N, C-alpha and C positions, 0 to 999 in steps of 0.2 A: 772315418774323423778325413781320414789320408788317403780315404779313395775316390775324395768331390771333384777333381782336375782330372782329366785326362792330358794325357801328356803327346808329343809327338813320336817319340819313339820306346814310350814305358810308362806305368801305371803306379801311382802312389800304392795303392794296393802290396804291389810284388818291390818291399819298401825298404829291404838289406840290399835292396837293389839300384835306390835312386843315389843322384849325383844331385845335392845341392846347388852347386854351383851353377845351372843347367839351369832352377824354380824361378822363374819373375818373380817378380815385388809384386805383382797382382795375384799368382798363384802363393802366396807364402802371407798374405793379407786373406785368400778366403782360409786356409788352414787359422790361423787364426781368430778368423773368424764363429767358423764352424766349435773351433775348441773353446772360448766365451758362449756358447751357445749351448753347449755340453756340460755344463758349470766346473772348467777348468781352463786355472789360467793360463797364461801363456807363458811363464816362466816354466812350467812344471811341463811343455810338450814338449821339450826338448829325450829331457827321460822319458818318457811316455813312448815317442820314438825310437828310439833305444832300448826300452823294456821288446816292442814288438817285433826286434830283430833291425835297425837301422846300426849301423858303426857305427863306434862313437867318435869320429872323425868328423863325418859324417854328421850325428847329430853337435856338435863340438860349434857348426858349422851354421846350421839352421837356430842354434839358440844365439850364433853373430849377427843373423841373416834378421832374426825377429825386432834385438837391437839395436840392428840400426832402422829398419821398417818405423821401430815408433807404435805408437795408437794406429791400432791397425782399423779399413775404414770400412763403414759396416754394408756399402755397398758398391758392387763394380759398375763400373757407369760406361761402356763403348756403346763407340755412335758409327754410323754405319746407313748413309745415303741420307742421313737425314732422320734416318729412324731412328729414338730414343729405345733403347731396350734395358731391362735387366735382371741382375740372376737372385732367384730368391729358395737355397737352397736345395741349389741343383736343377731348376725350375728357369726357363726365359720367359721373361713375360713383357708383350710389350703394351706403355705406355700411351701407344697408337691415339696421341693429342688426349687424351687424358687432363692434361695437363693447360687444358685453352675452357676458355671461360665455357659453360651452356647457355645454350639460346631459352629468351624466356619459352620455347614452347618448348624446352627441350627439359626447363625447371619445371613444367604446369605437369609433367607427366608423370602418377604417384609412382617411386621407386627406380626412374632412369638416374637420379643421381648418388645411387647406391653404392655405384659399380664406377664411380668417379673420382668416390668421395677420395682424398690423398689421405687421410685421417685412420678411415677404414681399411682393416691388411687384411684381407683375406689368404693371407700368406698358408702352411696346414702347421700346425707344428707339431713337429721333429720332436722332440723333448718329452714327448707323452710316453709312460711305460708299453711297450711289445703290445699291440694288440695280439690276443690268441686267435684270431677268428682271420688276423694276414694273410695274405692267398700271397705263397713264395714266387716267387718268378725270378727271370733269367738278371742276370747282375747283384740280386739280394747278396750282401754282406754278412755271413751269418753268424757270432759269437758265440762260440759251445765255451763254457766253462765248469772244466770241474773240479771239486769241492772236497773236501771234509780229511778221512785219513790219506786217499792221494790228489793230487793239488798238480790241472794240465790247462791249460785253454791253446783254445783255437779260431782260431780266424779263416772264414772258409767261404767264397765267393759260388754262389749257381752260374753252371755254364751253360753255354747254348741246349743243350739236352735235358738240363734238367734236373744235373749232381751236381755233389763236392763231394768232394776226395779226402777224407781224412786219414793225416798223415797215419802211415801202420796198423788201418785199415782198411782201406778201398772205398771208391765209391758207390754212393746211397742215393737212391734215385726219389726226391723232394719236389723235384719241380707241380708246380700247382696244385700244393697238400697249404695247409691252413701252420702256422706255431705249433699249435695243438698236436697236431699230429706228425709234422713232421718232428715234434721234441722226442715223442711216442717211437716214431723210427727208431731216432739217431739214438737216445738211453737203452735200447733190442738192441743195433746195431755193437754200440762200446761193450754193452755187456758179456755180450757173447764173447767180443777178440780180448779184450782188456779186462773193462776195470768189473768181473764178473760181483763186486758185493751190488752195485747200482739197482741190482733188481731182487735184492735177498727180503728176508723177511725184517728186516732190521738193518738197513744198510746202513752205512758208514759215509758212505761218497754218496756223493748227491751232481747232476746237474742242471745246468740253464743255460736257457737256451733265447737269444738275443740277436734283435736286429740290430748290425754295426752302421755303415753306409748302405739306404737303400737303394732301389734301383728307378731308372726313371721310368714312367709310357710313355705311347701315345695318344693322342686325344684329340680326334675330329669336328672342331664347331662349325657347324651349319647353319641355312637361316637368315633368319633377320638379327643379327648382330652387329656393332662394331665394326670387329672388326675378320669377321670368320677365314680359317683357317685349319692347320696342323699344328698342335700345342704339347709341346716337353713340357712335363712336367714330373714332383712324386712320386711316388704309386700312392703315398699317406692322403693324396689330392680328393677335394672332393667339387659336388657337384659347381656349390658356388667360387670353389676355384675358378676351375676353369671358365665361366662366365666371369669373372673380375680378370682376366688372363685373355680374354676375349673383346675388354671393354661394355660389355654387359649387353640387352638386347637393342636394337637401337630405335628409332621412331615409329619405325612397324612395326620391332618386333612384340612379342607378346611376351607379360611379366607373367601367367598367370598356366600357360599349357606348352610346358617345357619339357621336352620329350628323352628321355635317356634310355638306347640301343644297345645291345652288345652280345653280341653275333646275333646279328640282321632282327632280332627280336627286343621289343620295348618292354625294360625294367623296372620304370621307375616316369613316372609323371611329377615336375619339380612347383606348385608355387609358390610363387618370392613374394604375394602377401602374405602368403599363411608364418612367417619369418618380420615382416616390419610390423605382422600389427598383431599376431601368440608371440615370435620366436621362436616357432615351431621350423626345425628343424629336419623330423622325418624323412621326409624325400630326400637331405643332402646325401645324398648314398653317395663312396667313396668309390672310387672309379679305378678302373681297369686298363690293360695294355688291350687298346686300338676302338677303345667304345666309341660311341660315334653323344654329340650333345644336339638337336635339334631346337631352335628355334626357330617358331613358326608369327606369322603373321596375328597378331591381335582382327579379334571376329567381335566387338563391341566394345566399344571404347565410348563415357558420353565426361562428361565436364561439371562441376558443380561450383557456385560462382554461392558470392555472400557471406554471411556470418559463420561461416562455420570454418573449425577450427583448422582444418588443413584443404581452400579449398583450388583447386584442382581439375588433370586430367584422370578418371580411374576408370584399371578393362574390369567388364562384366562380364562373370558363368551365362549360360543358359540357367535360367529357373532363380537367380540372384532379382531383390527386391530394392524397393527406393532404402530400407528400412539400411539393408544392406549399407547402402553405397554412402549411405548418411555415418554407418559403423566404419566405415576405408577414410570417410574426410575427419572421422577427430572426437562428430558428435557435434553439434548445434552450437552457434558460441551464446554466450550469454546476453550480447542484443539480437537475437532469431526470433521469429516465430516462428513457434515450431507445428503450428496450426494446420500451413496450406501453400504448399510448394510452386510455384509453377515453373511447366516444362515447358519449353519452346518445341521444332522436332519438326521434321522437312518430310512430308506429306508424298505421293504422289506427284501431285502435281504444282507444290506449294506447299510455307512453309504456313506451318499451323501451331495456338501456344493451349495446353491443357491444364486444368489445376489439378493437386492434387490433395487430396484430404488430408490428416493425420491416419483418419480409419484404412484412406487405399495406401498406405505404404509399406506395408505385406504382402499387397497381391497384384498390383499398375507392373505393369508387364513395357518393359525397359527398352528403349531400339538404342543400335549405333547412329551417335552423333548427335543424340539427346540431352541441353543442352539444363540440365537444375538452377532453377534461382528463388534461392532462397530469401523470404526477405525481412526487415527490419522491425522492430518494434514499435512502435507511436513513440517521439519521442515527449508528448505529454504526460503531465504527471496527474494520476488520477482523486488524488487525496491530499494536494499541496497545497496548502497559506503561508505566508513568511509577516517577520516583523523583522521591524530595523528601527534602530534608532536611540533613543535615551531607556532601552531595561537592561536587565540583569544579562540576561539569555538572547542574540537576536538569532536571525534562521527558523529555518525551516522547520516543519510541525508535524502532522501525520492532522488532515480533520475526520474527523468521529463525527457522528453523528447528531447534529443540533446544538452545537460549535459556535461560539458569539464572542464579540471582538473579548467582553471582558475570562474568557474561559481562555482566548493563545493568549492574552496579559498573564495567564495565571501560571502558564505552559510557562513564557518565557521569566516565570521568578519576579515576577512584576514591578514597580517603574521607578529610575533610579529616580534620585533628591531634584536633578534638574530637571529633568523632563518638562514639558512647555506644553500645558492640561488642557487650554483653553480652543486647542485646535489642532487636530492632526489630520492623516487625511488616510483613507481607505481608496486604493486602486484597483477596479475588479475589472476582470475580464470576461466581455461578456458574447455572447452566444458566435455576435458574425465579426466576436474575436477585436473589436473598438473598442476603448477603455473609459469606464467608465470613471471617473474621479465621486468620493461619497466622503461631503464634512465629518468631523466626530471630532465631538464633546468628552476628550477621556473625564475630562472630572465630574462634570456630570454620569455617564456612563457609571465608571467606581464605584458613584457615589450612592447610587442608586436613583436621579433625578431625570433621567433619560432616559428612554428606550436603550434594551441591548440588542444592539445588530449582529443576525447569524449570522457567520461566515459563507463563504462561496467557494468554489474549486480555485485556485491560484489565485484568491486575494492577496493586499502584500499591504499590510497596516505598517505604516509610518509614523510615527509619536518624535517628531525632533526636542531638540535640548533647546533651552533656552536662549544657552549660547552660537546656536546653528543659526538664531534668527537677531542679532546683536552683531556687532565689531565688540573686539578684544580689548580689555582694560587695558590702557596702561601705560604709566606717566616716565617721564624722562627727568635723570638730571645730564647737566652738562656742566664744563671750565673745570677747576679748578678740585678734582676728586678725583679720587685714584685710579677706581673704576668707573668711570664713567659708558654713562648707556641707558637704556631703555629697559625697564624693570618690570612685573609685572601688579596690576593692582590691589589694592587690597583697602577694605572698609575701615575705615576710620586712618589711614594710613595717613603719617605726619611726615611735616621735612627731617627733622631728625631719623624718622626711620632711612626717609630715605638714602641719606648721606651715607648710611652705616649697610646700606644694602653696598654704597659704590663706593667702598673701604678707606669713609672718609674724608676728611679736607685735606689737602694739598700743606704744605706747610706757605710755598705762594699765596693761597687764599687769605679773602680776606671773610672775615666774618661781620663786618658791620652791611653790607651791601650782597641782600643773596636776593633776588630777582624769580618769584612765580608764574608763571607766565599760564594765563588758562582761556580754556578758548572761551570766544562773547557765548551767546545764547542769543542774537542778533537783535535783540531788545529797542538796543538804541543806535541809531546809522552812524557808521562810518566804524564805528567801534570795531575792531578783527579781534582787537582782544583784551583780557581783565591783566594788570601788572597789582600784583601785591610786594612789597619789600619787608624783609625780617630781620632779625637781628640773631645771631650764635654763636652761642661761644667754641674755645676750644675740647669742650667734655657732652660737646652736640648739644646746649639747655638753649632752648629756647627764650628771648627773653619775655617777661612777662604778657605785653602788649601783645604781644602774637601769639601765643600758648596757645589761644583758640583757634588756630591755624587751621584746617585738615585737607589734606590731599584730596582731589577730585578725578575722576575718570584725566587721561592721557592730558595734566600738567607736567608744565618744562620748567625746573627747577635749575636755575642758574647759579653758579661759586663762579663770582667775578676774584679776579686777581687784585692782592692787595697792591694800591698804586707806590707803595715805597718797599717796596722785595724789585732786588735785583739781582738776580744769578752773578755770580763771581767770572769777569770777562776780562780778558787776560791780551797785552798787550806786548814786542816783545824787539829789543834795540840790542843793533850787533856794531860790529865795525868799532870804531875805536872812539869808545865811549871811556871808564873808568870801570861802571860796574855795568859791565855789558849783559844782557838773559833776559829771561820773564818778566814783566811788571803789573798786576792787577791795575785799574781802573776807580782811582778812591771816588771819584765826580762823576758825574753826567760830562759835565761842560771843562773835564782838565783836555787843556792843549801840547801840542807838540815842543812848545816849553821847559811845559810840567816834568812835561815826563824824560827831560833832560835833563833838568838839576835834579832828577832823579839819580837819573842813573849818571851822579857823579861828573858832569857837563862832557867835553874836549875833550882832547890828549892834544899832547905837542906835535903827534903821527898825522893827526887828523885833515881830510879835504875840504873842507864841510861845502865847497861850491857841487863834490860832487854824491851831496847827500840825497838820498831819496825815499820817498812812501811807497811802500807795496800795501797795499789797499785790499779786499776781496772784492770782488762784481757780484752781481744779479746772479751768475752762472755758478758760487757758491754755493752746494752741497754743504753744510756746517751740517754738526750733530745735535738733534735735538735737545730741549730739557731732558724729554725721558731716556734717549740716548745716550746721554752724558752720565744720569742718576744710575740709567743700568752697569753699566761702564767700571763707575766708581764705587755703586756695590759688587760690582765682579773680584775687583778687585777687595775688597773685602775679604771677599768668600774665598779669594785665594790667601793671601794674609792671615789667613783666622783657622783653616780646613789642617794639620797636622797632615804630618804621610802618614804618622804610624796609625793614624785613624783612635789618637786616646786623648780626643774630646772630655771636654767638660759638660755639662748636662746644660750649665750656661749659656758654653757656646755650642754646642746642636740644636737649642732653642732660637738661634739666630740663627746660626746656616739653615735652617727653615724656612724664617722668614725670607732671609736675602733669595731661596731660590723661589719664593710665590713671586713677593715683588719683582724678578726678572725680568724683564719683558713685558711687562703693563706700559698697557697708551690711557694717556687720558689729559685734559689739561686743556685746558682753551683752546681755540686752532690756531687764533692768530697771537697767539705766544710761545706754542711745543716749534717755532723755524726759527732757525736765525735771522731767515731774511726776510722781509713781510712778503703778503702774497702778493700784492701789485709789484715788489721789485720777480716774482719769483712768473706772472702774468706775460711781463713786458720780456723778459727769459724765453718764454715757452712761445711766443709774438716772433721772437728773433729767431728762435730756430724755428722756425713754421716756415720763415719768409724765405730761408738760405738754403734749404733743402726744397722750394721750394721752383727756385730760383740758381739755379749752377751757375751761375755764370758771379751772381754774387755769391755765393760761396768764398770766394779767392777771394774777395776787396773788402771781406764781412771775418773776422778770425773770434768765434767765440772765447776765450779766456774767463779762468776763474779766478783769476787774481791782475794786478796793472801796476804798473810802475805813475804814482802821481811827485809830476816834479813841481819842488818849493827851493825857496832862495832861503840855506837853512841861517847863512851871518847875518842877513836879513830878521829871523826871526830870532834871533838871537839877541841881537838890539833892539826889537821891537815887539818884546811879546804881550799876547792876548792881538795883536791887527790881523789884518785881514788872511795872510801872508798863514797868522802861527792856528795851524785845522785843529777844530776839533777831533779827538780821538776817536775813534770804532776798534769792534772785536774782531782781535787778527791783525791787525796792523803791528808793520815789520818796518821800522825806522835804521833805514841802512845809510852808517856814513865811516868813507872807504879811508883809504889814506892815500896820500899823495899821489896821486895819478900824473904818468911819464910820456903815458902812450896817444895813438894815434890808429883807429882801426877802417880800412879802406874795403868795404863790403858792392856787390851788385855788380856795375856793367865796366868797371876796369879790366885792361890786361892780365891785370894778377895783385888778386885781391891777398893784403900784407895787415902788419902792424907796423908801425915810425913808429921812432923818437920824437914827441912833439916837440918843437921848438920853436921859441914866440913870435922869431921876425919873419917862420914860412907862415905861405897861404891856400885859404883851398884849394890853388891850380898846385901848388910846391905838393902839397900831401898828392895829387893826385897823379902829376910824373913821378912820385916816390911809385905805385903801382903800376906804373905803366902808362899811366892813359886811360883815356875813357877808346873803347869796344865802337865797333859800328853800331853797334844795340841802343849803344847809352844816348836814352831821353836829358841831357846837361841842364835843358830847364826847368826838370821835375827833382834835379840832384836833392835832395837835406842831409841836414845835420842836428843824430842824437849828442844832447847835451851828458853826460852821466848823470847827474840828476834831475830823468827823462822828460826835460823840456826839450821840445823840437824846434828846430829855423830853416825853413826852406828857405830856395831861390828865388833872387828875385828884379822882375820883367826891367830895366829903362831903358825906354827908346827900342832900338837892338842889342841889347847888352846882359846878361847877364854880371847881376849881380851875389854873386856865392856869396854865402853864410859864414861869422867868424868861424873861426875854429879855436878847441877849446881838448886844457890835457883830460882826456880820458873818454874826446867825445868822439862816436862814430860818423862818419862822411859810407852816405846809403846812394849809390849812383840804380835809380831803376830801370825796367828794357822796356824799348820804344813797346808799342802795341803793335798787332802780332795784324796787319794791314791783307786780306785778301782779296784776288786778284775780280777783275767782273768774268765770269766764265762763259761760252759759246752762247746760251742760250741767253743772256744776258744783254752779250753786244750787240746780239739782231737784234732784240726788246729796245734798247740805248736807238740804233738805227732808226729800227717801227716807227719811233715819236718820233724823231727828230725828223724825216720825211711828210710826215703828217704835219709837222708844227710848219713846213715850208712849205705844203703845199694849201695849207689855211694860210698865210699868210700873203701870199699867189693870188687867192682869193681876195682876199680882202682891198691889197691893190690896183686890184681891176673893179 
């Protein structure tokens, strides 16, 4: 273990003289790696080194270095001139570009990837028991253990003369001997000098000889190799180890006749195909020092294409046949045609093609460069018939002699009840591959009323379902039901059945006006649909006069909304009233004055002239009836559900029903939303206009609510007048306190808010804000009053007549429009037009 690295001035085999401080991290890593491969934990290395003679101080240093180093790396990588090398058990292998992807030609050569596969390691196994036939050479380390009555251990290295020196015994020549022969010599030597009991008839002392650190050998790799040269390998290395080190044969190299020479004599010929096809490694012999491995060029290489399991390039020895080639290629594929193979061959003057029958596979003579083409089986079926449609087991079936349509239906386990028996279609492929349509009356064939039709190869019988040839039946229900929509039609279906499928009537539904729209049969000119009206009660019972009404396919049941049903609508009063807050609209014609009375009227701090009404516009996207219902049900659920989960059975049932109903959509489309559909259309059109015209976008501001100017004093004095507006849902009546300020905004020098003074005019307030700016558009100034009304500036002759200012007013001074000057091009155009006009006037004058 400690002699695998050669130092500059010392060897670890002389372990008692090792200075741990002089060992590099790479050498420490190699020691740890070697120990782990021999099953020794890295924590045991210092104690083993101390047992072999390392001083205790150095052993302690070694333990510290191992702990500092951490987990040893498995491979020591050294970079030299761009070529990567790796050390495997003391032998240096070169990657030789094996990390690169193989070319398409290389991938086709059978066996080429074997020596370029990084997942396949041909490193010699050094953890095996010492082979008794191993030939000892210079540099081998022998571990001699004497045990029994006497105990002693020796670690001896064979010197260049082939001898070992046994302490207190002397030198012993064992170079060139096998382990078995060397063991006998050492046993004889020790028994004659120290341990006489070793050779007695009943010994008490025993001897074992094993290899410690093996030596390295030099092997020459020549011929057609990826990287020929001399390689240093472990003495356990075999032919495959050496080939892997040299990158294997190249594109011109032979995989079948790799020769091994020892002492200028051929001792083995290795065939890689034996290993690849049969796992045979009999010729993969162990190498010795100065062995030569020679890879010659291939003699015969052929290619096989088509549906074989391993298509590619294969090397063929003399005497091998097409059958051997097919064996190397893994045999025929499932879709191969094995009766004949076509070979393309280069003759003396041109190319030619030959056909090889199956009987010729064993004796056909193969030549270098042959290309064997394996054909595929025909894609046609010899005995297939098919059936599809309304049978229990549609699919493919084998055509038996004398098989007919009736037999095929029986094979498919019979007809379904929905089968359309009056006409089926038999699709038949004729000899010229054209399609023939044969009509079949299935009912007559099955009942024996018509002659059965014999089937032919590739016949396809299609029996349609009666549902395939008609429109799918359904009925539809809309309006005030819980789950409107289309439902599957059933015979004898009534309006009650359909209402039940739709989840029942909503509270807003009327039971006195239910329409059934039925498609017209076209017998009467101009009639599009037949309309029928029925009455149904809350128990889903139809009145006696309409009980005979049965729905037909495509009927449309419309459940109307009860004209007297109104969902709760809320308005709000805020500001200076006695009872501010939300109020429900009591009557459809309820007005502002009515709401003010219910709020207790205005108090002494109110400023009626500043009162305003805030109303939703068509852009307001209010919740639908279903969304409001879902919100209310969610609140019921939250209040009903107990945190500890201890709800009663009745509460659990209520919670389950609420979960089913939350999110249900239904009801008449015209009443689902707060706004009218016409309002939605107007809003969408306005958005389209503003998005298409960016200049108008600034002028038209889309708002969901807006102020409506009202005169509250007049409304209180004249309830029911035109000023007293009818309330809408979501209206907010806002009555402020007495206002005492005036705001100035827009193109003034210092926009501010000033105290209201009755004697001050419009210009006085403008003066309080510093006056107009240069960009002020004075003629378009206007005043927004607290109730939402707007008054603009009027023009009297050449003078601006500004509006009056009241408490809480806001003065707005707009900006002059930006005017762009004419560009040089525009000026040239104007000049050209004037010149043309001058010429025209001059000619007219003449």
